[in-house]
N, C-alpha and C positions, 0 to 999 in steps of 0.2 A: 520129330520135327526137324532136327538138324540134318538128317538125310535128305529130306524134302528141300531144305534151303540150299544144300549143295547142288542138288539136281537143278533147281531153279536157276542158280547162278551159272551152272555149266551149259544150260540150254541157251542162255542169252548173254554169254560172256562178251560178245562183240559190243553189245549195248553199253557195257560198263567199261570198256577199254579207255575211252577218253577220261573218265573220272579216275581210273587207276593211274593213268599217265600223269595227271595233275597232282594227285596225292604223292606219287613217286618223285615228281619234280620238287615239290615243297619239302618232302622228307629229306631229299638230297641236300637242299640248302640248310635245313635244320641240322642235319648230321654234320655238315662241314662247320657250322657254327659251334656245335658241341665239341668237335675235334679241335677247333682253334682255341676254344675256352680251356680245354684240358691241356693243350700243348703250352699255352702261355703261362700255365701254372706249374708246369713240369720243372723240377729242380735243375735239370741240365739247361733248359731254355733260360731260366732266371739267372743262372750263373754266367752264361755267355753274354747276356745283355748287361749285367752288372760289370763284368770284366771290360766290356767295350766302353763303359762310361756313358751309356745311353739310359735314359729314364725308362723304366719298365712301363710306366703309365702311358708312354707314347704308343706302345702296342695295345695296351688294354683299353685305353679310351677309344681308340679307333675301332677296336673289336666290339666294344659295348655298343657303339653307334650302329654297326652292322647287325649285331644281335637284335637290337630293338626293332630295326626296320624289318628284318626277316621274321621276327615274332609277330609284328602287326600284319605284315603282308600274308604270312602263313595262316594266321587266324582268319583273316578275311577270305582268303582263297579256299581254305579247307572247309570252312563252315558253309560257304556258298555252294561248293561242289557237293557237300553232304545234303544240303537242302534241295538242290536241283536234281540229285540222283533219286531222292524220294518222290519229288513232284513228277518226274518223268515216268513213274510207274503207277500213276493214279488210276489208269484203267484196270491194271492188274489187281490193285487193292479193291476196286469196286466189284470185280468178278469174284474175288475171295469172299467178300461179304454176301454176295448173292448166293454163293454156293453153301452158305451156312457157317462160315468161319466167324468166330467171336471177335469183338474189337481188340481184346487183349492178344489174341493170336495174330491178328493183322499187324498190330504194333510190334510184337516180338519178332515176327518173321521179317518185317521190313528192316528193323535194326540189325538183325542177323545178316541179311544180305548186304546191307551197307557196311557191316563189320567185316565181311569177307573182302569187299572192295577196298576198304580202308587198310586192312591188314596186308593185302597183297601189294598195294601201292606203297605203304610205309616200309614193307620188307624190301621191295626193290630199291627204294630211296636209301634205306640203311646200308644196303650192299654197295650201291653206287657211291655214296658219300665216303664209305670206307676205302674204296679203290681210288677215288679222286683225291682224297686227303693227302696222299703221298706227293701229289704235284701241287694241289691248290693251296694248302696251308703254307708250305715253304715259300711258294711264289708270292703269296699275299704278304707274309712277314718280310720278305726281301724287298718288296715294293715300299713298305712302310719305312724301313731304314736299311741302307746298304752298308752301313758302317759296322754291323754286328756279324761276326763269323758264327753263324748259328750251327748247332750240332745237327746230326741226322735226325729226321723226324721219326717219332715213334707213336704208334696208335694207342689210343685209350680203349681198352677192351670193353668198358662199360658204355661207350658212346653209342654203338649200334642199338643197344637195348633201350636207351633213353630216346633215341630217334624213332624207333619202332613204336614205343608207347605214346610219344607226343603226337606223331602223325596219325595214328589210329584213333586216339581219344578225341583229338580236335575235329577230325572229319565226322566222327560219330556225334559229337556235340551239336554240329550243324543240322543233323538229321532227326534229333529227338522231337522237337516241336512239330516239324512237318509230318513225322510218322504218327504222332499223337493226333494231329489234325486229320490225317488220312484215315485213321481208324475210326474217327467220329463222323466223317463225312458220309451222308446217305449215298448208297450206290447209284441212284438215279442222277444225283447232282454230279457225282464224279464221272459218270459215263457221258453226261451231257456237256461237261466243261472240264476236260482233263487238264490237270496241271495248272489250274488257275491259282491255287494256293493263296486265296485272298486273306489278308490278315484281319484280325478282329478290330472293331472300332476303337476299343480301349488302347490297344497297341499302336494303332495309327495315330491316335491323339497324343500319346506319349512321344512317339517318334517325331511328329511335327513340332510339339512343344520344345523338345530338346534341340531340334534344328534351328528354330527361331531364337532360342536362348543363345546358342553359339554365334549366330549372326549378330545379335546385339552385343555380345562380348567383343567380337571382331571389330564391330563399328566403333566401340569405345577405344580399342587399342589403336585404330587408325587415327582417330581424333587426337589421342595422346601423342602419337608420333609427330603431329604438327608442332608440338611444343618440346621437341627433342632437345633444343639448345637450353631451354630453361630447366629441363630435367637432367641435363648433363649426360645425355645418351647419344652422343654424336659420333662415337667411334665405330669401327667396322664390326666388332663383336656385338655391341648392343643393337646395331642395325640388323645384323643377320638374325639374332635371336628374336627380335621383335617381328621381323618380316616372316620368319618361319612360323612363329606363334599365330600371327594373323592369318597367314595362308593356310596353315593346318586347321585352324578353327573353322574357316569358311569351307575348306574341303570336307571336313566331317559333317558340317551342316548340309552341304550339297548332297553328300552321300545319303544322309538320313531323309532328305526331301526329294530324293531321286524320282520316285513315282510321280509326284506332282510336277516336278520340273520337266521330265521327259514327256509327260502328257501334253504340256503346253508347247514344247518344241515340236512334237509330232503334229499337233494341230496347226501350227504355223507352217511347217513344211508341206502338209497336205493341202492347205489353202493355196500356197505358192505354186505347187505343181499343178493343181487343178485349174487355177487361173491361167497358167502357162500352156494349157492344153496337153500336158504330159499325163495321159490317162494311165498308162502302165506304171509310171512312177508313183502316181497318186494311189493306185491300188497297193503297191508295195509298202508305202508309208502307212496306208490304212491297215494292212496286215500286221505291221509291227505294233501299231497303236491298239489293235484288237487284242493282242496278247501282251498287254502292258505289264503284267506281273512277270512273265518270262523275259520280256524285253528289259524290265528293270534289273532282273538278276544278271542280264548280260551287260547292260550299260553301266550299272553301278561299279563293278570292278574296273571297267574301261575308264570311267570317269575318275575313279580313285588313282589309277595308274597314270593317266595323262596329267591329271592335276598335280599329283605328288611330284612327278618328274619336272613339270614346268615350274612349280613353286620352288623346288630345290635349285634348279638351274637359274631361275630369275634372281633368287636371293644370293647365291654363290657368285654368279658372274657380275652382279651389280656391286657386291662387296669388293670383288677383285678390281673392278673398274674404279671404285672409289679409293681403294688402297693405292692403286697405281697412280692416280691423280695426285695423291698426297705424297707418296714416296715412289717416284719413277724407277723402274727397273726391278721392282719387287716381283719375285717368282712365287707362284702358288702351286702347292701339291694337291691335285684333285683326284688322288687315288680313291679316297673314300666316296667322293661324289659319283665318280664313274661306276664304282662297284654298286652303289645304291641304285643308280639309274638302271643299270643292267638287271639287277634283281627285281625291281618293281616292274620294269617293262615286260620282261619275260613272264613273270608270275601272273600279272593281271591280264595280259593278253591270252595266256594259256587258260586262265579261269573262265574268261568270257567265251573263248572258243569251245570249252567243254560244255558250258551251259547251252550254247547254240547247238552243239552236236547232240546233246541229250534231247533237246526239244525237237530237233529236226526229225528224229525217229518216229514222231507221232503225227507227221504231216502227210501221210499217205492219202487220207481221205480228202484233205484240202486240195492237193495237186490233182487228184482224180476229178473232183468237182470243177476245178478250173478248166480242165480239158473238156469235160462234158459240156461246159458252158460255151465252148467254142474258142477258147484262147489257144493260140498256136504255141509251138515249142519255144520259139524265140521270145514271144511275149511273156511266157512264164519265167524264162531265164531272166528277162529284163525286170520282171516283178521281184524276183529273188535278189538281184543285184541292187535294185532300188531300196528294198527293205534293209539290206546290209549297210548301204550308204546312209540311210536314215538313222540307223542305230549308231554308226560312227559319228555322224554329225551331231546327234543328240549328246553323245559323250563329250565331244570336243566343246560344244556350246556350254554344257554344264561345268566343264573344267576351266572355262574362261574366267568364272567368278573368283575362285581362289587366286588365280594368277594376277588378275586385276588388283585384288586387295594387297597381294605381296608387292607388286610394282608400285602401288600408291605409297606404301610404307617406305620402300627404298628411295623413292623420289623425295618424300618429305624429309626424311632423316638426312640424306645426302645434301639436300638444299640447305638444311640448317647448318651442316658442317662445312660445305664448300661454297655456298652462295648460289649454287645452281643444282638442279636435280639431275641425278645420274641413275638411269634404269636400263638394263639390258633385257629386252623382251625375248623369250625363247621361241620365237615364231617358227624357225625351221624344225625344231623338235616337235612342236604341236602338229605342224603340217605332216611331218613324217609319220607321227603316230596315227593321225587321221587316215592317211593313205594305207599304212600297214594294217591297221585294224580292219579297214574296209575290204582289203584283199583277202585277209585270213577268214573273216566272217563269210564273205561271198563264196569262197572255195568250200567251206564246211557245209554251207547250205546247198551249193550246186552239185556236189559230188553225189549225195543220195538222190537228189531230184533228177539228175540225168538218168539214173537207172530206172526210176519210176516212170519217166517220160517215154521210155521205150515200149512200155506196155499200154494196151488200150484201156480207157478208163472204166468200161463196163464191168469186166471181171474184178477189178480192184474195189469198185463200189459194192459189188455183191459180197466180196469178202469182208467188207466193213459193215455189212448189214444195212446198206442204204437201198 
């Protein structure tokens, strides 16, 4: 079986290259965190910091913040990529079952292929993090404090092993349930609706229940922030903590409720484009809505990325504005904030791009049918661009809820402290994220579509058995 799995991967290695790239990216970030953790505990580093009279916690607290963010982002990204990788091969699973493979064999082979993908990506990430650590770790610690004369950086030999294990196992964890579902899906259903991956009713009820509970908790915290003066929580630190707690709770709730939220957004966008006479745009939005499960896997990380960045920037910049109003001339060090923003932005956009790239490989039949129905090349391109815009707009719309909650807390607490509300809305960052994600998703869908549009639809439909 192992020989067959290797051949299967070798024959379709291009299909897996986006997933390998994302696993490598996340493993690189994890590896850098592991190297930073090992270095800040090294006796030479500790002695240098102590000699300079700087608190060691100044380095470790900031590092722990980055560790936490990378851990959360890495878990989301790798599990989504693992799930999308399994769903993208739904047709192959159905063919295996039709040829007589047992459910257990399909389950094991699917995980073995995903294991190869995860192992290759994590191996590349472990290597890259080892090489980049010589520059990244000293540069990060130097940005934290320039008063310490740090010794030459030395690698932790066990860090690549930990990075390899974490990257591989996390990506595999995301593929276990989809692989089990793929092994139990009847071949006829898998061939008829490849990659739907519809969750069970019980899981959906749990997900919706948790999302509503988090929204209720966030509502209670927003209500409590109106009494910030009575609670004695009018300082910058309580304001930041409360704003991030509220924004984070709403963000997780939106992430859990993403399928229902984007279905409503798609419906509204489709109605708007149809009434405006934009037929091609309406078809593109309809295409995104028809693949709501794949679209959710794309939009959920985008929403998490845009929402997390906007929540963090809104909270931090509002706190800085409030602090400046109380103590003019106060300078703020935003090294950790900018690092977190960069990590979240790159990771979540790469994850969404990978899901789109995996799903785009199964659209041969759809594009051929559109050509056969009479759509011209430019109309199909417009449809793809409209679909990408719909996904980016849905992600931005969903991300607006946690930002609004964060801004409400900042306004209420600052009004209690200063007599007037102070909120800095991160509008440029959200707009930039919307445009950037639209461009990236459009390119990923257009590149394979361009190659398919050069061929007549008839032979492609016959190859698909239509």
